[in-house]
DSSP file (Angstrom, degrees, kcal/mol; ACC not computed):
  #  RESIDUE AA STRUCTURE BP1 BP2  ACC     N-H-->O    O-->H-N    N-H-->O    O-->H-N    TCO  KAPPA ALPHA  PHI   PSI    X-CA   Y-CA   Z-CA
    1    1 A M              0   0    0      0, 0.0     3,-0.1     0, 0.0     0, 0.0   0.000 360.0 360.0 360.0 134.8  360.6  -31.3  129.6
    2    2 A A        -     0   0    0      1,-0.1     3,-0.1     3,-0.0     2,-0.0  -0.436 360.0-104.3 -74.0 143.4  356.9  -31.7  128.4
    3    3 A P        -     0   0    0      0, 0.0     2,-0.2     0, 0.0    -1,-0.1  -0.358  42.0-100.3 -66.1 149.0  354.3  -32.3  131.0
    4    4 A A        -     0   0    0      1,-0.1     2,-0.5    -3,-0.1     0, 0.0  -0.482  33.7-124.4 -71.0 136.5  353.0  -35.8  131.2
    5    5 A V        -     0   0    0     -2,-0.2     2,-0.7    -3,-0.1    -1,-0.1  -0.713  20.2-145.8 -84.4 126.0  349.6  -36.3  129.4
    6    6 A R        -     0   0    0     -2,-0.5     2,-0.3     0, 0.0    -1,-0.0  -0.830  10.4-149.8 -95.9 120.0  347.1  -37.8  131.7
    7    7 A H        -     0   0    0     -2,-0.7     2,-0.2     1,-0.1     0, 0.0  -0.646  20.3-114.2 -87.6 144.9  344.7  -40.2  130.0
    8    8 A R        -     0   0    0     -2,-0.3    -1,-0.1     1,-0.1     0, 0.0  -0.507  26.7-121.0 -78.7 146.2  341.2  -40.5  131.3
    9    9 A T     >  -     0   0    0     -2,-0.2     4,-2.4     1,-0.1     5,-0.2  -0.397  29.6-105.2 -76.9 161.7  340.0  -43.7  132.7
   10   10 A P  H  > S+     0   0    0      0, 0.0     4,-2.5     0, 0.0     5,-0.2   0.874 123.4  53.3 -56.0 -37.2  337.0  -45.6  131.2
   11   11 A D  H  > S+     0   0    0      2,-0.2     4,-2.7     1,-0.2     5,-0.2   0.904 108.4  48.8 -65.2 -40.9  334.9  -44.4  134.2
   12   12 A E  H  > S+     0   0    0      2,-0.2     4,-2.1     1,-0.2    -1,-0.2   0.900 112.3  48.4 -66.0 -40.4  335.9  -40.8  133.7
   13   13 A R  H  X S+     0   0    0     -4,-2.4     4,-2.3     2,-0.2    -2,-0.2   0.923 112.5  49.1 -64.4 -42.9  335.1  -41.0  129.9
   14   14 A W  H  X S+     0   0    0     -4,-2.5     4,-2.7    -5,-0.2     5,-0.2   0.933 111.0  49.3 -61.3 -47.1  331.7  -42.6  130.8
   15   15 A N  H  X S+     0   0    0     -4,-2.7     4,-2.5     1,-0.2    -1,-0.2   0.880 110.4  51.3 -61.1 -38.1  330.9  -40.0  133.3
   16   16 A Q  H  X S+     0   0    0     -4,-2.1     4,-2.4     2,-0.2    -1,-0.2   0.914 111.1  47.7 -66.2 -41.7  331.8  -37.2  130.8
   17   17 A Q  H  X S+     0   0    0     -4,-2.3     4,-2.6     2,-0.2     5,-0.2   0.926 112.6  48.6 -63.9 -44.5  329.5  -38.8  128.2
   18   18 A V  H  X S+     0   0    0     -4,-2.7     4,-2.6     1,-0.2     5,-0.2   0.923 111.6  50.1 -61.2 -44.1  326.7  -39.1  130.7
   19   19 A S  H  X S+     0   0    0     -4,-2.5     4,-2.3    -5,-0.2    -1,-0.2   0.911 111.3  48.4 -60.7 -43.4  327.1  -35.5  131.8
   20   20 A R  H  X S+     0   0    0     -4,-2.4     4,-2.4     2,-0.2    -2,-0.2   0.917 112.4  48.0 -65.0 -43.6  327.1  -34.3  128.2
   21   21 A V  H  X S+     0   0    0     -4,-2.6     4,-2.4     2,-0.2    -2,-0.2   0.913 112.4  49.4 -63.8 -43.0  323.9  -36.3  127.3
   22   22 A M  H  X S+     0   0    0     -4,-2.6     4,-2.2    -5,-0.2    -1,-0.2   0.903 111.2  49.8 -62.8 -41.1  322.2  -35.1  130.5
   23   23 A H  H  X S+     0   0    0     -4,-2.3     4,-2.2    -5,-0.2    -2,-0.2   0.922 111.4  48.1 -64.0 -44.8  323.1  -31.5  129.6
   24   24 A E  H  X S+     0   0    0     -4,-2.4     4,-2.4     1,-0.2    -2,-0.2   0.898 111.2  51.1 -63.0 -40.8  321.8  -31.8  126.0
   25   25 A A  H  X S+     0   0    0     -4,-2.4     4,-2.4     1,-0.2    -1,-0.2   0.896 109.4  50.4 -64.0 -40.0  318.6  -33.3  127.3
   26   26 A A  H  X S+     0   0    0     -4,-2.2     4,-2.4     2,-0.2    -1,-0.2   0.899 110.3  50.0 -64.8 -40.2  318.1  -30.5  129.7
   27   27 A E  H  X S+     0   0    0     -4,-2.2     4,-2.2     2,-0.2    -2,-0.2   0.915 111.4  48.4 -64.4 -42.3  318.7  -27.9  126.9
   28   28 A E  H  X S+     0   0    0     -4,-2.4     4,-2.4     2,-0.2    -2,-0.2   0.902 111.0  50.7 -63.3 -41.2  316.2  -29.7  124.7
   29   29 A R  H  X S+     0   0    0     -4,-2.4     4,-2.4     1,-0.2    -2,-0.2   0.911 110.1  49.6 -63.2 -42.9  313.6  -29.8  127.6
   30   30 A E  H  X S+     0   0    0     -4,-2.4     4,-2.5     2,-0.2    -1,-0.2   0.889 109.8  51.7 -63.2 -39.1  314.1  -26.0  128.2
   31   31 A Q  H  X S+     0   0    0     -4,-2.2     4,-2.5     2,-0.2    -2,-0.2   0.926 110.4  48.0 -62.8 -44.6  313.6  -25.3  124.5
   32   32 A R  H  X S+     0   0    0     -4,-2.4     4,-2.6     1,-0.2    -2,-0.2   0.908 111.6  50.4 -62.4 -41.3  310.4  -27.3  124.5
   33   33 A E  H  X S+     0   0    0     -4,-2.4     4,-2.5     2,-0.2    -1,-0.2   0.902 111.0  48.6 -64.1 -41.0  309.2  -25.5  127.6
   34   34 A R  H  X S+     0   0    0     -4,-2.5     4,-2.3     2,-0.2    -2,-0.2   0.912 112.4  48.8 -64.3 -41.4  310.0  -22.1  126.0
   35   35 A A  H  X S+     0   0    0     -4,-2.5     4,-2.5     2,-0.2    -2,-0.2   0.912 112.2  48.6 -64.0 -42.2  308.2  -23.1  122.8
   36   36 A R  H  X S+     0   0    0     -4,-2.6     4,-2.9     2,-0.2    -2,-0.2   0.908 111.2  49.7 -64.9 -41.9  305.2  -24.3  124.8
   37   37 A A  H  X S+     0   0    0     -4,-2.5     4,-2.4     2,-0.2    -1,-0.2   0.895 111.4  49.4 -63.9 -39.4  305.1  -21.0  126.8
   38   38 A T  H  X S+     0   0    0     -4,-2.3     4,-2.5     2,-0.2    -2,-0.2   0.914 112.3  48.0 -64.3 -42.7  305.3  -19.0  123.6
   39   39 A E  H  X S+     0   0    0     -4,-2.5     4,-2.5     2,-0.2    -2,-0.2   0.915 112.4  48.5 -64.5 -43.9  302.4  -21.1  122.1
   40   40 A D  H  X S+     0   0    0     -4,-2.9     4,-2.5     2,-0.2    -2,-0.2   0.899 111.9  50.0 -62.2 -41.2  300.3  -20.7  125.3
   41   41 A D  H  X S+     0   0    0     -4,-2.4     4,-2.4     2,-0.2    -2,-0.2   0.915 110.6  49.3 -63.8 -43.6  301.0  -16.9  125.3
   42   42 A L  H  X S+     0   0    0     -4,-2.5     4,-2.3     2,-0.2    -2,-0.2   0.913 111.5  49.4 -62.3 -43.0  300.0  -16.7  121.6
   43   43 A H  H  X S+     0   0    0     -4,-2.5     4,-2.5     1,-0.2    -2,-0.2   0.923 111.3  49.2 -61.8 -44.6  296.8  -18.6  122.4
   44   44 A A  H  X S+     0   0    0     -4,-2.5     4,-2.5     1,-0.2    -2,-0.2   0.891 110.5  50.7 -63.3 -39.5  296.0  -16.3  125.3
   45   45 A R  H  X S+     0   0    0     -4,-2.4     4,-2.4     2,-0.2    -1,-0.2   0.908 110.9  48.2 -65.2 -41.4  296.6  -13.2  123.2
   46   46 A R  H  X S+     0   0    0     -4,-2.3     4,-2.4     2,-0.2    -2,-0.2   0.918 112.0  49.8 -64.0 -42.3  294.2  -14.5  120.5
   47   47 A E  H  X S+     0   0    0     -4,-2.5     4,-2.3     1,-0.2    -2,-0.2   0.921 111.7  48.1 -61.9 -44.4  291.6  -15.4  123.0
   48   48 A A  H  X S+     0   0    0     -4,-2.5     4,-2.6     1,-0.2    -1,-0.2   0.893 110.5  51.6 -63.8 -39.9  291.9  -11.9  124.6
   49   49 A A  H  X S+     0   0    0     -4,-2.4     4,-2.1     2,-0.2    -1,-0.2   0.902 109.9  49.5 -64.5 -40.1  291.7  -10.3  121.1
   50   50 A A  H  X S+     0   0    0     -4,-2.4     4,-2.0     2,-0.2    -2,-0.2   0.911 111.8  48.3 -65.3 -41.6  288.5  -12.2  120.3
   51   51 A L  H  X S+     0   0    0     -4,-2.3     4,-2.6     1,-0.2    -2,-0.2   0.910 110.6  51.0 -64.5 -41.4  286.9  -11.2  123.6
   52   52 A M  H  X S+     0   0    0     -4,-2.6     4,-2.8     1,-0.2    -1,-0.2   0.888 108.2  52.6 -63.6 -37.6  287.8   -7.6  123.1
   53   53 A A  H  X S+     0   0    0     -4,-2.1     4,-2.2     2,-0.2    -1,-0.2   0.906 110.1  48.5 -63.7 -40.6  286.2   -7.7  119.6
   54   54 A L  H  X>S+     0   0    0     -4,-2.0     5,-2.0     2,-0.2     4,-0.9   0.919 112.0  48.9 -63.8 -42.6  283.1   -9.1  121.2
   55   55 A I  H ><5S+     0   0    0     -4,-2.6     3,-0.6     1,-0.2    -2,-0.2   0.932 111.9  48.3 -63.0 -45.3  283.1   -6.4  123.8
   56   56 A R  H 3<5S+     0   0    0     -4,-2.8    -1,-0.2     1,-0.3    -2,-0.2   0.880 115.0  45.0 -63.0 -36.9  283.6   -3.7  121.1
   57   57 A A  H 3<5S-     0   0    0     -4,-2.2    -1,-0.3    -5,-0.2    -2,-0.2   0.585 105.0-134.3 -81.5  -9.6  280.8   -5.1  119.0
   58   58 A R  T <<5 +     0   0    0     -4,-0.9     8,-2.0    -3,-0.6     2,-0.4   0.911  56.5 141.6  54.1  46.2  278.7   -5.5  122.2
   59   59 A V  B   < -A   65   0A   0     -5,-2.0    -1,-0.2     6,-0.2     6,-0.2  -0.961  50.1-128.0-118.2 133.8  277.6   -8.9  121.2
   60   60 A R    >   -     0   0    0      4,-3.0     3,-2.4    -2,-0.4     6,-0.0  -0.415  28.3-109.8 -74.5 155.8  277.3  -11.7  123.7
   61   61 A P  T 3  S+     0   0    0      0, 0.0    -1,-0.1     0, 0.0    -2,-0.0   0.767 119.0  62.3 -57.8 -24.2  279.1  -15.0  123.0
   62   62 A D  T 3  S-     0   0    0      2,-0.1     3,-0.1     1,-0.1    -2,-0.0   0.424 121.5-107.0 -83.1   4.0  275.7  -16.6  122.3
   63   63 A G  S <  S+     0   0    0     -3,-2.4     2,-0.2     1,-0.3    -1,-0.1   0.319  78.7 126.8  94.4  -8.5  275.2  -14.2  119.4
   64   64 A R        -     0   0    0      1,-0.1    -4,-3.0    -5,-0.1    -1,-0.3  -0.550  63.8-112.0 -83.8 149.5  272.6  -12.0  120.9
   65   65 A A  B     +A   59   0A   0     -6,-0.2     8,-0.3    -2,-0.2     2,-0.3  -0.444  54.3 140.0 -72.0 152.6  273.1   -8.2  121.0
   66   66 A G        +     0   0    0     -8,-2.0     5,-0.1    -2,-0.1     0, 0.0  -0.976   9.9  84.9-173.8-178.1  273.5   -6.8  124.4
   67   67 A G  S >  S-     0   0    0     -2,-0.3     3,-1.6     3,-0.1    -7,-0.0  -0.220  84.0 -27.7  95.7 171.2  275.4   -4.3  126.5
   68   68 A P  T 3  S+     0   0    0      0, 0.0    -2,-0.1     0, 0.0     3,-0.1  -0.303 128.4  19.8 -61.6 136.9  274.8   -0.6  127.2
   69   69 A G  T 3  S+     0   0    0      1,-0.2     2,-0.5    -2,-0.0    -2,-0.1   0.479  99.2 108.1  86.2   1.5  273.0    1.2  124.4
   70   70 A H    <   -     0   0    0     -3,-1.6    -1,-0.2    -5,-0.0    -3,-0.1  -0.952  61.4-140.2-116.7 128.9  271.5   -1.9  122.8
   71   71 A A        -     0   0    0     -2,-0.5     3,-0.1     1,-0.1    -6,-0.1  -0.549  37.6 -94.3 -77.9 149.0  267.9   -2.7  123.0
   72   72 A P        -     0   0    0      0, 0.0    -1,-0.1     0, 0.0     3,-0.1  -0.293  50.7 -93.1 -59.8 149.3  267.1   -6.4  123.5
   73   73 A A    >   -     0   0    0     -8,-0.3     3,-2.1     1,-0.1     5,-0.1  -0.331  56.1 -83.7 -63.0 147.1  266.4   -8.3  120.3
   74   74 A A  T 3  S+     0   0    0      1,-0.3    -1,-0.1    -3,-0.1     3,-0.1  -0.281 113.8   5.0 -57.6 128.4  262.7   -8.5  119.3
   75   75 A G  T 3  S+     0   0    0      1,-0.3     2,-0.3    -3,-0.1    -1,-0.3   0.325 112.6 100.2  82.3  -9.2  261.0  -11.3  121.1
   76   76 A R  S <  S+     0   0    0     -3,-2.1    -1,-0.3     1,-0.2     3,-0.1  -0.777  81.3  10.7-110.0 155.6  264.0  -12.2  123.2
   77   77 A D  S    S+     0   0    0     -2,-0.3     2,-0.4     1,-0.2    -1,-0.2   0.553  91.2 131.4  59.8   9.0  264.9  -11.3  126.7
   78   78 A R        -     0   0    0     -3,-0.2     2,-0.4    -5,-0.1    -1,-0.2  -0.734  59.7-124.9 -91.8 140.4  261.3  -10.0  127.3
   79   79 A E              0   0    0     -2,-0.4    -3,-0.0     1,-0.1    -1,-0.0  -0.689 360.0 360.0 -82.8 134.8  259.5  -11.2  130.3
   80   80 A S              0   0    0     -2,-0.4    -1,-0.1     0, 0.0    -2,-0.0   0.456 360.0 360.0 -82.5 360.0  256.1  -12.8  129.4
């Protein structure tokens, strides 16, 4: 004899739909968070690369030369 098929009640179907929608929303939120973290990481890496280029070039962010082995630019940084 075949087992009796149990049909879900409207409340059970509703709860299942709500659960599925909540699960999908959580997955989408996690995807957005991962994308944002990747974007933030990429931005930080670009920023670090730019700073390292400045350090290697021994140029200050304001455009003046500086750092060990560099004389101050003519007329600048001299005390009057």
